[in-house]
C-alpha positions as CSV (number, residue, x, y, z in Angstrom):
1,X,0.1,-0.1,-0.3
2,X,1.4,3.6,-0.9
3,X,1.5,6.2,1.3
4,X,-1.3,8.2,2.0
5,X,-2.3,11.2,0.5
6,X,-4.8,13.9,1.7
7,X,-7.7,14.2,-0.6
8,X,-8.7,17.3,-2.6
9,X,-12.2,18.7,-2.7
10,X,-13.7,17.7,-5.7
11,X,-15.6,20.8,-6.1
12,X,-15.5,24.4,-4.9
13,X,-18.2,26.1,-2.6
14,X,-18.5,28.9,-5.0
15,X,-22.1,29.8,-5.9
16,X,-23.6,32.4,-7.8
17,X,-25.2,33.3,-10.8
18,X,-23.3,33.3,-14.6
19,X,-21.0,36.7,-14.6
20,X,-20.6,38.7,-17.7
21,X,-17.9,37.7,-19.9
22,X,-15.9,38.5,-22.9
23,X,-16.5,37.3,-26.5
24,X,-15.2,33.5,-27.0
25,X,-12.2,33.1,-28.5
26,X,-12.2,31.7,-32.2
27,X,-10.9,28.1,-32.6
28,X,-9.3,28.7,-36.1
29,X,-6.3,26.6,-36.1
30,X,-6.1,23.1,-37.3
31,X,-8.0,20.9,-34.7
32,X,-5.8,18.6,-32.9
33,X,-5.8,15.5,-31.3
34,X,-4.7,16.1,-27.5
35,X,-3.6,13.6,-24.7
36,X,-3.2,14.0,-20.8
37,X,-2.3,11.7,-18.0
38,X,-6.3,10.9,-17.3
39,X,-6.7,13.0,-14.1
40,X,-9.5,15.4,-13.7
41,X,-6.4,17.9,-13.2
42,X,-5.2,17.0,-16.6
43,X,-8.4,17.3,-18.4
44,X,-8.6,21.2,-16.9
45,X,-5.4,21.8,-18.3
46,X,-6.1,20.4,-21.8
47,X,-9.1,22.8,-21.8
48,X,-6.9,25.3,-21.0
49,X,-4.5,24.7,-24.1
50,X,-7.1,24.4,-26.3
51,X,-8.3,28.1,-26.1
52,X,-4.6,29.1,-25.5
53,X,-3.5,27.5,-29.0
54,X,-7.1,28.4,-30.6
55,X,-7.1,24.7,-31.4
56,X,-10.4,22.9,-31.1
57,X,-9.9,18.8,-30.1
58,X,-10.4,16.2,-32.6
59,X,-10.1,14.0,-29.6
60,X,-9.0,14.1,-26.0
61,X,-7.7,10.6,-24.9
62,X,-5.5,9.6,-21.8
63,X,-2.1,8.9,-23.0
64,X,-2.4,5.0,-21.9
65,X,-4.8,4.9,-24.5
66,X,-4.3,7.5,-26.9
67,X,-4.7,6.7,-31.1
68,X,-3.8,9.3,-33.2
69,X,-5.7,10.5,-36.2
70,X,-4.7,10.5,-39.7
71,X,-4.6,14.2,-40.4
72,X,-4.7,15.7,-36.5
73,X,-1.7,17.1,-34.9
74,X,-1.2,15.2,-31.6
75,X,-0.6,17.5,-28.7
76,X,0.5,16.0,-25.4
77,X,-0.2,18.3,-22.6
78,X,1.3,17.9,-19.0
79,X,-1.1,18.4,-15.9
80,X,-0.3,22.0,-14.6
81,X,-2.4,22.3,-11.2
82,X,-2.0,26.0,-11.3
83,X,-3.6,26.3,-14.9
84,X,-6.5,23.4,-14.0
85,X,-7.1,25.6,-10.5
86,X,-7.4,28.6,-12.7
87,X,-9.5,26.8,-15.5
88,X,-11.6,25.4,-13.1
89,X,-12.4,28.8,-11.2
90,X,-12.8,30.5,-14.5
91,X,-16.0,28.1,-15.5
92,X,-17.8,30.0,-13.0
93,X,-17.9,32.8,-15.3
94,X,-20.0,31.4,-17.7
95,X,-21.9,28.5,-16.1
96,X,-23.5,28.3,-12.2
97,X,-21.8,25.8,-9.5
98,X,-24.1,23.1,-9.9
99,X,-23.0,23.0,-13.6
100,X,-19.5,23.2,-13.2
101,X,-19.8,20.2,-10.7
102,X,-21.8,18.2,-13.4
103,X,-18.6,18.4,-15.3
104,X,-16.4,16.6,-12.9
105,X,-19.5,14.1,-12.6
106,X,-19.6,13.3,-15.8
107,X,-15.6,13.1,-15.7
108,X,-16.0,10.4,-13.2
109,X,-18.9,8.6,-14.9
110,X,-15.6,7.3,-17.2
111,X,-17.6,6.9,-20.2
112,X,-15.7,7.0,-23.8
113,X,-16.8,10.3,-24.7
114,X,-16.2,12.4,-21.4
115,X,-13.2,14.2,-22.0
116,X,-15.1,15.5,-25.9
117,X,-18.5,15.8,-23.4
118,X,-17.0,18.2,-21.1
119,X,-15.1,20.4,-23.7
120,X,-18.2,21.1,-25.7
121,X,-20.5,21.9,-22.7
122,X,-17.8,24.0,-21.8
123,X,-17.5,25.3,-25.1
124,X,-21.5,25.8,-26.2
125,X,-21.7,27.6,-22.1
126,X,-19.2,29.7,-23.1
127,X,-20.2,30.9,-26.4
128,X,-24.4,31.2,-25.2
129,X,-25.8,34.4,-23.6
130,X,-27.4,32.5,-21.1
131,X,-27.1,29.6,-18.3
132,X,-27.2,26.5,-20.5
133,X,-27.5,23.9,-17.8
134,X,-31.2,23.2,-18.5
135,X,-31.6,23.2,-22.1
136,X,-32.0,19.4,-22.5
137,X,-32.7,20.1,-26.6
138,X,-29.1,20.5,-26.5
139,X,-27.8,17.1,-26.9
140,X,-24.4,17.5,-24.9
141,X,-26.5,18.8,-22.3
142,X,-29.1,16.2,-22.1
143,X,-26.2,13.5,-22.2
144,X,-24.3,15.1,-19.5
145,X,-27.3,15.2,-17.1
146,X,-28.1,11.5,-18.0
147,X,-24.5,10.7,-17.1
148,X,-24.8,12.4,-13.6
149,X,-27.9,10.8,-12.9
150,X,-26.9,7.7,-13.5
151,X,-23.3,8.2,-11.6
152,X,-25.6,9.8,-8.4
153,X,-28.0,6.2,-8.9
154,X,-24.5,4.2,-8.5
155,X,-23.6,6.4,-5.4
156,X,-26.6,6.0,-3.4
157,X,-26.5,2.4,-3.6
158,X,-22.7,2.3,-2.7
159,X,-23.9,3.7,0.5
160,X,-26.8,1.5,0.8
161,X,-25.1,-2.1,0.2
162,X,-21.5,-1.9,0.9
163,X,-21.1,-4.4,3.8
164,X,-17.4,-4.3,6.1
165,X,-15.4,-7.2,7.3
166,X,-13.7,-6.6,10.4
167,X,-10.0,-8.1,10.5
168,X,-7.9,-9.0,13.5
169,X,-6.2,-5.7,13.3
170,X,-9.5,-4.0,14.1
171,X,-9.7,-2.8,10.7
172,X,-13.1,-2.5,8.6
173,X,-12.6,-3.2,5.4
174,X,-14.8,-3.7,2.0
175,X,-13.9,-4.4,-1.6
176,X,-16.1,-2.9,-4.3
177,X,-16.3,-2.8,-8.1
178,X,-19.0,-0.3,-9.0
179,X,-20.1,0.5,-12.7
180,X,-18.3,4.4,-12.0
181,X,-15.9,5.9,-10.2
182,X,-18.3,6.9,-7.3
183,X,-15.5,6.8,-4.4
184,X,-15.1,11.0,-4.4
185,X,-18.6,11.1,-3.9
186,X,-19.2,8.7,-0.9
187,X,-16.3,9.9,1.5
188,X,-18.3,12.4,3.0
189,X,-21.5,9.9,3.8
190,X,-18.6,7.0,5.3
191,X,-16.9,9.4,6.9
192,X,-19.6,10.9,9.1
193,X,-21.2,7.6,9.2
194,X,-18.3,5.7,10.8
195,X,-16.3,8.2,12.8
196,X,-16.0,5.6,15.7
197,X,-13.8,3.0,13.7
198,X,-11.1,2.5,11.3
199,X,-12.3,1.4,8.0
200,X,-11.1,0.7,4.2
201,X,-13.1,1.1,1.0
202,X,-11.2,-0.6,-1.9
203,X,-12.4,-0.4,-5.8
204,X,-11.3,-3.2,-7.4
205,X,-12.1,-2.3,-10.4
206,X,-9.6,1.3,-10.1
207,X,-7.2,-0.1,-7.9
208,X,-7.7,2.7,-5.2
209,X,-9.4,3.6,-2.5
210,X,-10.4,5.4,1.0
211,X,-8.7,4.8,4.5
212,X,-10.2,6.7,7.5
213,X,-7.9,6.6,10.6
214,X,-10.6,8.2,12.8
215,X,-8.7,11.3,11.8
216,X,-9.1,12.0,8.4
217,X,-9.9,10.3,5.4
218,X,-7.1,9.5,2.4
219,X,-6.5,8.2,-0.6
220,X,-4.6,4.9,-0.9
221,X,-3.6,3.1,-4.1
222,X,-2.3,-0.5,-4.1
223,X,1.1,-1.6,-5.7
224,X,-0.1,-2.9,-9.2
225,X,1.6,-6.3,-8.6
226,X,-0.3,-6.8,-5.7
227,X,-3.8,-8.5,-6.0
228,X,-7.0,-7.3,-4.0
229,X,-8.7,-10.3,-2.6
230,X,-12.4,-10.4,-3.2
231,X,-15.2,-10.1,-0.7
232,X,-15.5,-13.7,1.4
233,X,-12.0,-14.7,0.0
234,X,-9.6,-13.6,2.8
235,X,-7.7,-15.6,4.8
236,X,-9.3,-16.6,8.2
237,X,-6.1,-15.9,9.8
238,X,-6.6,-12.1,8.9
239,X,-10.1,-12.0,9.7
240,X,-11.5,-10.9,13.5
241,X,-12.4,-14.2,14.6
242,X,-16.0,-13.6,15.5
243,X,-16.0,-12.6,11.5
244,X,-18.2,-15.8,10.4
245,X,-20.2,-15.8,13.5
246,X,-21.2,-12.3,12.9
247,X,-22.2,-13.3,9.0
248,X,-24.2,-16.4,10.2
249,X,-26.1,-14.7,12.8
250,X,-27.3,-11.7,10.3
251,X,-28.0,-14.6,7.6
252,X,-30.3,-15.8,10.2
253,X,-31.7,-12.8,11.4
254,X,-32.6,-12.2,7.5
255,X,-34.1,-15.4,7.3
256,X,-36.4,-15.3,10.1
257,X,-37.7,-12.0,9.2
258,X,-38.7,-13.1,5.9
259,X,-42.3,-14.2,4.9
260,X,-42.4,-16.7,2.7
261,X,-46.0,-15.9,1.3
262,X,-45.1,-12.3,0.5
263,X,-42.1,-13.5,-1.7
264,X,-41.9,-11.2,-4.5
265,X,-38.7,-11.9,-6.8
266,X,-39.5,-9.4,-9.6
267,X,-39.9,-6.5,-7.0
268,X,-36.6,-8.0,-5.5
269,X,-34.8,-7.7,-8.7
270,X,-36.1,-4.3,-9.3
271,X,-34.5,-2.5,-6.4
272,X,-31.7,-4.9,-5.5
273,X,-30.2,-5.3,-8.7
274,X,-28.3,-9.1,-8.7
275,X,-24.9,-7.3,-9.8
276,X,-25.1,-5.6,-6.1
277,X,-26.0,-9.2,-4.3
278,X,-22.1,-10.1,-3.9
279,X,-21.5,-7.2,-1.6
280,X,-24.4,-8.6,0.7
281,X,-24.0,-11.4,3.5
282,X,-27.7,-12.3,3.7
283,X,-27.4,-13.2,-0.1
284,X,-24.5,-15.8,0.3
285,X,-24.3,-18.9,0.2
286,X,-25.5,-20.3,3.8
287,X,-23.2,-22.3,5.9
288,X,-25.9,-23.5,8.0
289,X,-29.2,-24.8,6.7
290,X,-31.9,-22.7,7.9
291,X,-34.6,-24.1,10.7
292,X,-37.3,-22.0,11.2
293,X,-38.6,-21.0,14.6
294,X,-41.1,-22.9,16.6
295,X,-42.5,-20.2,18.1
296,X,-46.5,-20.8,17.4
297,X,-48.8,-21.6,19.8
298,X,-50.9,-24.6,19.3
299,X,-54.8,-25.4,20.1
300,X,-54.3,-25.5,23.6
301,X,-51.6,-22.7,24.0
302,X,-49.0,-25.0,24.0
303,X,-45.8,-24.7,21.9
């Protein structure tokens, strides 16, 4: 595990109406294929360079996946945090804060076209004479809104369905594989809800996690060669000796409160999609056969 690094805030707290802006610069130079390091700060730096060079993007791609066009010029852009912060603050001159935050949410969605979507949204807002965030007739605005909604749906499900296991050293840990990069959005929820215990939530798909040490929540990354175990696959020597019992007790509670006559699998699958079952103890194979409690009285009041 790498050194813990303090988290940076995802969005600013600045609010207010769209301010007056200067005429948008014309992107009159030939288009270019931009590459960046894959970070949000890197993408913001690309946006700055687009207008600095006056060259619209044919594509914006992470360096590891970049594929140059046949005629477009390839422009690698090094991340500059100063320029990124300047661009992020400057976005508020032509869009309200909720719309700016939506651009970050589109980035977290990991949509294959997220970079160009963010550029198109920002460029359209820059050239409009009013706020475009509610202009759903625009395909880019509509697509960004849909991605943000999908991201927040996944966020709420992760907050509801994450289950921790306790290790012998007292650390509560959970391994997840969400469809979107939701870890930055669930920091506040878990920090407030589990403020009295140490915990780690690791995103196996993206190979980084959140660690809370009773003081602050920080980002952690695992070495590339090290594999993160799936839920339920940790060695018994690592888990707290009571953890298997807690799992059995939770499964027993779930079975006993269940009402077989009211079973509705179609509704259950709609409210709790099957892909989330791997996080839930009550949906794991039973280590002990369920036996109903004989707690109903007979005709004469006898058990």
